[in-house]
C-alpha positions as CSV (number, residue, x, y, z in Angstrom):
1,X,0.0,0.0,0.0
2,X,1.4,3.4,-1.1
3,X,2.3,5.9,1.6
4,X,0.5,9.2,1.7
5,X,2.1,12.2,3.3
6,X,0.0,14.7,5.3
7,X,0.9,17.9,7.0
8,X,0.7,17.6,10.8
9,X,-1.8,20.5,10.9
10,X,-4.2,18.7,8.5
11,X,-3.9,15.6,10.6
12,X,-4.8,17.5,13.8
13,X,-7.8,19.1,12.1
14,X,-9.1,15.8,10.9
15,X,-8.8,14.3,14.4
16,X,-10.5,17.2,16.2
17,X,-13.5,17.0,13.9
18,X,-14.3,13.6,15.4
19,X,-14.0,14.8,19.0
20,X,-17.0,15.1,21.3
21,X,-16.8,17.0,24.5
22,X,-18.8,15.9,27.5
23,X,-19.0,17.3,31.0
24,X,-17.5,15.4,33.9
25,X,-21.0,15.3,35.5
26,X,-22.4,13.6,32.4
27,X,-19.6,11.0,32.7
28,X,-20.4,10.3,36.3
29,X,-24.1,10.0,35.5
30,X,-23.3,7.5,32.7
31,X,-21.1,5.5,35.1
32,X,-23.9,5.5,37.7
33,X,-26.5,4.3,35.2
34,X,-24.3,1.6,33.8
35,X,-25.5,-1.9,34.8
36,X,-23.5,-3.4,37.6
37,X,-21.2,-6.3,36.8
38,X,-21.7,-9.8,38.3
39,X,-20.6,-10.1,41.9
40,X,-17.3,-11.8,42.8
41,X,-17.6,-15.6,43.0
42,X,-15.9,-17.7,45.6
43,X,-13.2,-18.7,43.1
44,X,-12.5,-15.1,42.3
45,X,-12.0,-14.3,45.9
46,X,-9.7,-17.3,46.2
47,X,-7.6,-16.1,43.3
48,X,-7.3,-12.6,44.7
49,X,-6.6,-13.3,48.3
50,X,-4.7,-16.6,48.3
51,X,-1.4,-15.2,46.8
52,X,-1.6,-12.2,49.1
53,X,-2.3,-14.2,52.3
54,X,-0.1,-17.2,51.6
55,X,3.2,-15.3,51.3
56,X,2.6,-13.4,54.6
57,X,1.3,-16.4,56.5
58,X,4.1,-18.7,55.3
59,X,6.7,-16.4,57.0
60,X,5.0,-16.8,60.4
61,X,4.5,-20.5,59.7
62,X,8.2,-21.0,59.1
63,X,9.1,-19.0,62.3
64,X,6.6,-20.7,64.7
65,X,5.8,-24.2,63.5
66,X,9.4,-25.7,63.6
67,X,9.9,-24.5,67.2
68,X,6.5,-25.8,68.3
69,X,7.1,-29.2,66.7
70,X,10.6,-29.4,68.2
71,X,9.2,-28.7,71.7
72,X,6.4,-31.2,71.3
73,X,8.6,-33.8,69.6
74,X,11.3,-33.7,72.3
75,X,8.7,-34.2,75.0
76,X,7.0,-37.0,73.2
77,X,10.0,-38.9,72.0
78,X,12.7,-38.2,74.6
79,X,10.6,-37.5,77.7
80,X,7.7,-39.8,76.9
81,X,5.1,-37.2,78.0
82,X,2.2,-36.0,76.0
83,X,1.1,-32.4,75.5
84,X,-1.5,-31.2,78.0
85,X,-4.5,-29.2,76.7
86,X,-3.4,-30.0,73.1
87,X,-6.4,-28.4,71.5
88,X,-6.0,-25.1,73.4
89,X,-2.3,-25.0,72.7
90,X,-2.8,-25.6,69.0
91,X,-5.5,-22.9,68.7
92,X,-3.2,-20.5,70.6
93,X,-0.3,-21.2,68.3
94,X,-2.6,-20.6,65.2
95,X,-3.8,-17.4,66.8
96,X,-0.2,-16.3,67.3
97,X,0.7,-16.9,63.7
98,X,-2.4,-15.2,62.3
99,X,-2.0,-12.3,64.7
100,X,1.6,-11.8,63.7
101,X,0.7,-11.9,60.1
102,X,-2.0,-9.2,60.5
103,X,0.2,-7.1,62.9
104,X,3.3,-7.1,60.6
105,X,1.2,-6.2,57.6
106,X,-0.5,-3.4,59.5
107,X,2.8,-1.9,60.7
108,X,4.3,-2.2,57.2
109,X,1.5,-0.4,55.3
110,X,0.0,1.8,58.0
111,X,2.8,3.0,60.2
112,X,6.1,2.7,58.5
113,X,5.4,5.2,55.7
114,X,4.4,7.7,58.4
115,X,7.7,7.2,60.2
116,X,9.9,7.5,57.2
117,X,8.1,10.6,56.0
118,X,8.4,12.2,59.5
119,X,12.1,11.3,59.6
120,X,12.6,12.9,56.2
121,X,10.6,16.1,56.9
122,X,11.5,17.0,60.5
123,X,15.3,17.8,60.1
124,X,14.4,20.6,57.6
125,X,11.3,22.0,59.3
126,X,12.0,21.7,63.0
127,X,14.9,22.3,65.5
128,X,17.1,19.3,66.2
129,X,15.9,19.2,69.8
130,X,12.3,18.6,68.5
131,X,13.6,15.7,66.4
132,X,15.3,14.2,69.4
133,X,12.2,14.7,71.6
134,X,10.1,12.9,68.9
135,X,12.7,10.1,68.7
136,X,12.4,9.7,72.5
137,X,8.6,9.5,72.3
138,X,8.7,7.2,69.3
139,X,11.0,4.7,71.0
140,X,8.9,4.7,74.1
141,X,5.6,4.3,72.2
142,X,7.0,1.5,70.1
143,X,8.1,-0.4,73.2
144,X,4.6,-0.4,74.5
145,X,3.4,-1.8,71.2
146,X,6.0,-4.7,71.2
147,X,4.0,-8.0,71.2
148,X,6.7,-9.7,73.4
149,X,6.6,-7.1,76.2
150,X,3.6,-8.9,77.7
151,X,5.6,-12.1,78.0
152,X,7.6,-10.4,80.8
153,X,4.5,-9.8,82.9
154,X,3.3,-13.4,82.2
155,X,6.5,-14.6,84.0
156,X,5.6,-13.0,87.3
157,X,3.6,-15.8,88.8
158,X,6.6,-18.2,88.9
159,X,8.8,-15.9,90.9
160,X,9.0,-16.5,94.6
161,X,8.4,-13.4,96.7
162,X,10.5,-14.9,99.5
163,X,13.6,-15.8,97.5
164,X,13.6,-12.8,95.1
165,X,11.4,-10.2,96.8
166,X,12.4,-7.2,94.6
167,X,12.3,-9.2,91.4
168,X,8.8,-10.2,92.3
169,X,8.0,-6.5,93.1
170,X,9.3,-5.4,89.6
171,X,7.2,-8.0,87.9
172,X,4.1,-7.4,90.1
173,X,3.2,-4.3,92.0
174,X,5.9,-2.2,90.2
175,X,5.4,-3.7,86.8
176,X,4.5,-0.3,85.3
177,X,7.8,1.0,86.6
178,X,9.6,-1.8,84.7
179,X,7.7,-1.1,81.5
180,X,8.3,2.6,81.8
181,X,12.0,2.0,82.4
182,X,12.3,-0.2,79.4
183,X,10.4,2.3,77.3
184,X,12.5,5.2,78.5
185,X,15.7,3.3,77.8
186,X,14.6,2.6,74.2
187,X,13.6,6.2,73.8
188,X,17.0,7.4,74.8
189,X,18.6,4.9,72.5
190,X,16.6,6.1,69.6
191,X,17.5,9.7,70.3
192,X,21.2,8.8,70.5
193,X,20.8,6.7,67.3
194,X,19.4,9.8,65.5
195,X,22.4,11.9,66.6
196,X,24.7,9.1,65.3
197,X,22.9,9.3,62.0
198,X,23.1,13.0,61.7
199,X,26.8,13.3,62.7
200,X,28.1,10.0,61.3
201,X,29.5,8.6,64.6
202,X,31.0,5.2,64.5
203,X,29.1,2.4,66.3
204,X,32.4,0.7,67.2
205,X,33.4,3.8,69.3
206,X,30.0,4.0,70.9
207,X,30.0,0.4,71.9
208,X,33.5,0.6,73.4
209,X,32.4,3.6,75.5
210,X,28.9,2.4,76.6
211,X,29.4,-1.4,77.3
212,X,32.3,-1.2,79.9
213,X,30.2,1.0,82.3
214,X,27.2,-1.3,81.7
215,X,29.2,-4.4,82.7
216,X,30.7,-2.5,85.6
217,X,27.3,-1.6,86.9
218,X,26.2,-5.2,86.5
219,X,29.1,-6.5,88.5
220,X,28.4,-4.0,91.2
221,X,24.7,-5.0,91.4
222,X,25.8,-8.7,91.6
223,X,27.4,-7.9,95.0
224,X,24.1,-6.5,96.4
225,X,21.8,-9.3,97.6
226,X,18.7,-7.4,96.7
227,X,19.8,-6.6,93.2
228,X,21.6,-9.8,92.1
229,X,18.3,-11.6,91.1
230,X,17.3,-8.7,88.9
231,X,20.4,-8.9,86.7
232,X,18.9,-11.6,84.4
233,X,15.7,-9.7,84.0
234,X,17.5,-6.5,83.2
235,X,19.6,-8.1,80.4
236,X,16.6,-10.0,79.1
237,X,14.7,-6.7,78.8
238,X,17.3,-5.6,76.3
239,X,16.4,-8.6,74.1
240,X,12.6,-8.0,74.4
241,X,12.7,-4.5,73.1
242,X,14.2,-5.2,69.6
243,X,11.1,-6.7,68.1
244,X,8.9,-6.3,65.0
245,X,7.6,-2.8,66.0
246,X,10.7,-1.0,67.3
247,X,13.1,-2.1,64.7
248,X,11.2,-1.3,61.4
249,X,9.7,2.0,62.7
250,X,12.9,3.3,64.1
251,X,14.9,2.2,61.1
252,X,12.3,4.0,58.9
253,X,12.8,7.2,60.8
254,X,16.6,6.7,60.6
255,X,16.4,6.2,56.8
256,X,14.4,9.4,56.5
257,X,16.8,11.4,58.6
258,X,19.8,10.0,56.7
259,X,18.1,11.0,53.4
260,X,17.4,14.5,54.7
261,X,20.9,15.0,56.0
262,X,22.6,13.7,52.8
263,X,23.9,10.5,54.4
264,X,21.5,8.1,52.6
265,X,24.4,6.8,50.4
266,X,26.1,5.4,53.5
267,X,25.2,1.6,53.6
268,X,25.6,1.6,57.4
269,X,23.1,4.4,58.0
270,X,20.4,2.0,59.1
271,X,22.6,0.0,61.5
272,X,23.4,0.7,65.1
273,X,20.0,1.8,66.5
274,X,19.1,-1.8,67.2
275,X,22.2,-2.2,69.2
276,X,21.6,0.9,71.3
277,X,18.0,-0.1,71.8
278,X,19.1,-3.3,73.4
279,X,21.8,-1.7,75.7
280,X,20.0,1.3,77.2
281,X,17.0,-0.7,78.7
282,X,19.5,-2.7,80.7
283,X,20.9,0.5,82.3
284,X,17.3,1.8,82.8
285,X,16.1,-1.4,84.5
286,X,19.2,-1.6,86.7
287,X,18.8,2.1,87.6
288,X,15.2,1.6,88.5
289,X,16.0,-1.4,90.7
290,X,18.8,0.5,92.5
291,X,16.4,3.4,93.2
292,X,13.5,1.1,94.5
293,X,15.8,-1.0,96.7
294,X,17.3,2.2,98.1
295,X,13.9,3.1,99.5
296,X,14.1,0.1,101.8
297,X,11.6,-2.7,102.7
298,X,8.9,-0.2,103.6
299,X,8.6,0.6,99.8
300,X,7.5,-3.0,99.1
301,X,3.8,-3.3,98.1
302,X,1.7,-6.4,98.8
303,X,1.7,-9.0,96.0
304,X,-1.9,-9.6,95.2
305,X,-3.2,-12.3,92.9
306,X,-4.4,-11.1,89.5
307,X,-7.9,-9.6,89.8
308,X,-10.5,-11.2,87.6
309,X,-13.6,-9.6,89.0
310,X,-14.0,-6.7,86.5
311,X,-15.1,-7.3,82.9
312,X,-12.0,-5.6,81.7
313,X,-9.8,-8.4,83.2
314,X,-11.6,-11.2,81.4
315,X,-10.9,-12.6,77.9
316,X,-11.4,-11.2,75.3
317,X,-11.9,-7.7,76.8
318,X,-8.5,-7.7,78.5
319,X,-6.8,-8.5,75.2
320,X,-8.8,-5.9,73.4
321,X,-7.8,-3.2,75.9
322,X,-4.2,-4.4,75.7
323,X,-4.1,-4.0,71.9
324,X,-5.7,-0.5,72.1
325,X,-3.2,0.6,74.8
326,X,-0.3,-0.7,72.6
327,X,-1.3,0.7,69.2
328,X,-3.3,3.8,69.8
329,X,-0.6,6.0,71.5
330,X,1.8,5.1,68.7
331,X,-0.7,6.0,66.0
332,X,-1.7,9.3,67.7
333,X,2.0,10.3,68.0
334,X,2.7,9.8,64.3
335,X,-0.6,11.5,63.2
336,X,-0.1,14.5,65.5
337,X,3.5,15.1,64.4
338,X,2.6,14.9,60.7
339,X,-0.6,16.9,60.8
340,X,0.2,19.5,63.5
341,X,4.0,19.8,63.7
342,X,4.7,19.3,60.0
343,X,1.4,20.6,58.7
344,X,0.8,17.8,56.2
345,X,-2.4,16.0,55.5
346,X,-2.8,12.2,55.7
347,X,-2.9,10.9,52.2
348,X,-4.6,7.7,51.3
349,X,-6.8,7.6,54.3
350,X,-8.2,4.2,53.4
351,X,-4.8,2.5,53.4
352,X,-3.9,4.2,56.7
353,X,-7.1,3.0,58.4
354,X,-6.7,-0.5,56.9
355,X,-3.1,-0.7,58.3
356,X,-4.1,0.5,61.8
357,X,-7.1,-1.9,61.8
358,X,-4.8,-4.8,60.8
359,X,-2.3,-3.9,63.5
360,X,-5.0,-3.8,66.2
361,X,-6.5,-7.1,65.0
362,X,-3.1,-8.7,64.9
363,X,-2.2,-7.5,68.4
364,X,-5.5,-8.8,69.7
365,X,-5.0,-12.3,68.2
366,X,-1.4,-12.4,69.4
367,X,-2.4,-11.6,72.9
368,X,-5.1,-14.2,72.9
369,X,-2.7,-16.9,71.6
370,X,0.3,-15.9,73.7
371,X,-0.8,-17.3,77.0
372,X,-2.8,-20.3,75.7
373,X,-0.2,-21.3,73.1
374,X,3.5,-20.2,73.3
375,X,3.7,-19.6,77.1
376,X,1.8,-22.8,77.9
377,X,4.0,-24.8,75.5
378,X,7.2,-23.3,76.9
379,X,6.2,-23.9,80.6
380,X,5.3,-27.5,79.9
381,X,8.7,-28.1,78.3
382,X,10.4,-26.3,81.2
383,X,8.5,-28.5,83.7
384,X,9.2,-31.8,81.8
385,X,12.8,-31.4,80.6
386,X,14.4,-31.9,84.0
387,X,12.8,-35.4,84.1
388,X,15.6,-36.4,81.7
389,X,18.2,-36.2,84.6
390,X,16.2,-35.9,87.9
391,X,13.1,-37.5,89.4
392,X,9.8,-36.2,88.1
393,X,8.6,-33.2,90.1
394,X,4.9,-34.3,90.5
395,X,5.0,-38.1,90.4
396,X,8.4,-38.8,91.9
397,X,9.2,-41.2,89.1
398,X,13.0,-41.8,88.6
399,X,15.0,-40.0,86.0
400,X,14.6,-41.3,82.5
401,X,18.4,-41.3,81.7
402,X,21.7,-41.2,83.6
403,X,22.6,-37.8,84.9
404,X,25.3,-37.0,82.4
405,X,23.3,-38.3,79.4
406,X,20.2,-36.4,80.6
407,X,22.1,-33.1,81.0
408,X,23.7,-33.6,77.6
409,X,20.2,-34.2,76.0
410,X,18.8,-31.1,77.7
411,X,21.7,-28.8,76.5
412,X,21.4,-30.3,73.0
413,X,17.7,-29.6,73.1
414,X,18.4,-25.9,74.1
415,X,21.0,-25.5,71.4
416,X,18.5,-26.9,68.8
417,X,15.8,-24.5,70.0
418,X,18.1,-21.5,69.6
419,X,19.5,-22.7,66.3
420,X,16.1,-23.5,64.8
421,X,14.5,-20.3,65.9
422,X,17.3,-18.2,64.3
423,X,17.4,-20.0,61.0
424,X,13.6,-19.4,60.6
425,X,13.8,-15.7,61.5
426,X,12.7,-13.7,58.5
427,X,14.6,-10.5,59.6
428,X,17.9,-12.4,59.6
429,X,17.4,-13.5,55.9
430,X,16.9,-9.8,55.0
431,X,20.1,-8.8,56.9
432,X,22.0,-11.6,55.2
433,X,21.3,-10.1,51.8
434,X,22.5,-6.7,53.0
435,X,25.7,-8.2,54.4
436,X,26.5,-10.0,51.1
437,X,26.1,-6.7,49.2
438,X,28.2,-4.7,51.7
439,X,31.1,-7.2,51.6
440,X,30.9,-7.8,47.8
441,X,30.1,-11.4,48.4
442,X,32.9,-12.2,50.9
443,X,30.5,-12.6,53.8
444,X,27.8,-14.7,52.2
445,X,24.2,-14.7,53.4
446,X,24.2,-18.4,54.3
447,X,27.5,-18.0,56.3
448,X,25.9,-15.1,58.3
449,X,22.8,-17.1,59.1
450,X,24.8,-20.1,60.3
451,X,27.2,-17.9,62.3
452,X,24.3,-16.2,64.1
453,X,22.3,-19.4,64.5
454,X,25.3,-21.2,66.1
455,X,25.9,-18.2,68.4
456,X,22.2,-18.2,69.5
457,X,22.2,-22.0,70.0
458,X,25.4,-21.9,72.2
459,X,23.9,-18.9,74.1
460,X,20.7,-20.8,74.7
461,X,22.6,-23.9,75.9
462,X,24.7,-21.7,78.3
463,X,21.5,-20.0,79.6
464,X,19.9,-23.3,80.4
465,X,23.1,-24.6,82.0
466,X,23.2,-21.5,84.2
467,X,19.7,-22.3,85.5
468,X,20.4,-26.0,86.0
469,X,23.7,-25.5,87.8
470,X,22.8,-22.2,89.6
471,X,25.7,-20.4,87.9
472,X,25.8,-16.6,88.5
473,X,24.5,-14.9,85.3
474,X,26.7,-11.8,85.8
475,X,29.9,-13.9,85.5
476,X,28.7,-15.4,82.2
477,X,27.7,-12.0,80.9
478,X,31.0,-10.4,82.0
479,X,33.1,-13.2,80.3
480,X,31.0,-13.2,77.1
481,X,31.0,-9.4,76.6
482,X,34.7,-9.1,77.5
483,X,35.4,-11.5,74.6
484,X,32.9,-9.5,72.4
485,X,34.6,-6.2,73.2
486,X,38.0,-7.6,72.5
487,X,36.9,-8.8,69.1
488,X,35.1,-5.5,68.5
489,X,38.3,-3.5,69.1
490,X,40.2,-5.4,66.3
491,X,37.3,-5.6,63.8
492,X,36.2,-3.4,61.0
493,X,33.3,-0.9,61.5
494,X,31.1,-2.8,59.0
495,X,31.5,-6.1,60.8
496,X,30.9,-4.5,64.2
497,X,27.6,-3.0,62.9
498,X,26.4,-6.4,61.6
499,X,27.5,-8.4,64.6
500,X,26.0,-6.2,67.3
501,X,22.8,-5.7,65.4
502,X,22.4,-9.4,64.7
503,X,22.0,-9.9,68.5
504,X,18.7,-7.9,68.4
505,X,17.4,-9.4,65.2
506,X,17.3,-12.9,66.6
507,X,15.0,-12.3,69.5
508,X,11.6,-12.0,67.9
509,X,8.0,-12.1,69.2
510,X,8.0,-15.9,69.0
511,X,11.4,-16.7,70.4
512,X,11.1,-14.4,73.4
513,X,8.0,-15.9,75.1
514,X,9.1,-19.4,74.3
515,X,12.5,-19.1,75.9
516,X,11.2,-17.0,78.8
517,X,8.6,-19.6,79.6
518,X,11.2,-22.4,79.2
519,X,13.6,-20.7,81.6
520,X,10.9,-19.9,84.1
521,X,9.7,-23.5,84.1
522,X,13.2,-24.9,84.4
523,X,14.0,-22.5,87.3
524,X,10.8,-23.5,89.1
525,X,11.5,-27.2,88.8
526,X,15.2,-27.2,89.8
527,X,14.7,-24.7,92.6
528,X,16.5,-21.7,91.0
529,X,15.7,-18.3,92.4
530,X,14.7,-17.1,88.9
531,X,14.8,-18.4,85.4
532,X,15.9,-15.3,83.5
533,X,19.1,-15.0,81.5
534,X,18.6,-17.3,78.5
535,X,17.7,-14.4,76.2
536,X,20.7,-12.4,77.5
537,X,23.0,-15.3,76.6
538,X,21.3,-15.7,73.2
539,X,22.2,-12.0,72.5
540,X,26.0,-12.2,73.3
541,X,26.5,-15.5,71.5
542,X,25.9,-14.2,67.9
543,X,28.0,-11.1,68.6
544,X,31.0,-13.3,69.3
545,X,30.3,-15.7,66.4
546,X,29.8,-13.0,63.8
547,X,32.8,-11.0,64.9
548,X,35.0,-14.1,64.8
549,X,33.6,-15.1,61.4
550,X,34.3,-11.6,60.1
551,X,37.9,-11.6,61.3
552,X,38.4,-15.1,59.7
553,X,37.0,-13.8,56.4
554,X,39.3,-10.7,56.6
555,X,42.3,-12.9,57.2
556,X,41.4,-15.2,54.3
557,X,40.9,-12.2,52.0
558,X,44.2,-10.7,52.9
559,X,45.9,-14.0,52.3
560,X,44.4,-14.3,48.8
561,X,45.5,-10.7,48.0
562,X,49.1,-11.5,49.1
563,X,49.2,-14.6,47.0
564,X,47.8,-12.9,44.0
565,X,50.3,-10.0,44.4
566,X,53.2,-12.5,44.5
567,X,51.9,-14.2,41.5
């Protein structure tokens, strides 16, 4: 077909002659009068929702199910004991998985965009002191919203008021003091983390300055009879705070601040805040304990059984109120800062409301399943595991295995719990990809995951051994962190950031209540004053293992370079 050339003006004229202009009102009316399409069928809903739900649920399934099966299998095969209230525990575990799925999705789409936008806008529109005050409030509010913070209060009933009076006070009548101390410590850590982001301070220097006084205060508290039982709780609080709310929200603000101050090209700009958020609560809890014990015995309040008379203390109303207390202050803080302080409207209201509703629903389901599922499973394991090497607590039946074999099986079981929980942690997989990019493939993702998992497993075994043999937790912490600080002093800044942050990534909302309940149950059976400290040992283990692995990789890389230069 022969081509025909036209002037562009003739073409436009021909096209415009066939145009018809209609008003927007007429278009809306035509849309309103158009017959409605057929409703969605069940198969259509399945095709829409299944891919969306399956990806998010599978993450929680991989994190929760292997641990639960390991606990149940060890009791059934090695200890020959069946699970009590199996239906209730199973429903509780399902509620935990579904709740975490909803909660994580709500935080991701409803709260994290707010936090990143606020972090980007505030440095240019407000004074730095306002940003630091907001960081303090954000860290505190995020701590209240952490799902695992309730696991601390659930451990109160197993603490003896006679053997550890002030520990029981902190977990009972003064529980609100404990939560406020932890929240204040996280808030201070977030503020300091923002200063580090703005001024480019090295985490290595900050760790070497902060950790020695923290260890010194711990050693001093260990010499005070009233404070010694609180050391395990204080260090465990550092692990509880770095969960699925604090870490992503604080990192989102940090990313925004880094972008605003021109440091977004620094690959380490997101690291360090997790480490600080796990150190400062330790100092805050120890400081609170020192203050309370300084008031003397007259400051002790009567330990009362939990009240169940009011409707607000009964299921599910207690869980609903707990979810509202956790989520609403955080949402109000972000909304007020964006609308009042920064003068910006909330865009995409529907997505924001959907995200907040998902977070509330997820927190409610998690609270419902926590006590019935994870805590019950951990306590049953803690009560049954000592039967491997000592007479049964309730029936008096002889130990199932010789003492040495039973102890070895118990410690192997603790290592497997720590290792399995870490390998299944979704946040660690994401960190592994970052590590591989930062080190140009020298520190591979699989190597990091295995290094962290081995460190957590060894830490869990040491924590259980401490409870079984009544070892002082402060000596284990002092020895472990002395090794960690020595390795830190000779390591590169990149490896220091990864190693110290990996300690916070491994203690998620599933691992914390399980290991806490396991430790409390073990301590109650073997007659220990308290069962805390497993989480603290799980934190120091990966720091040492990742730092040692990093130094080994650096030595190997330098050896390759020397050989290639000689060639």
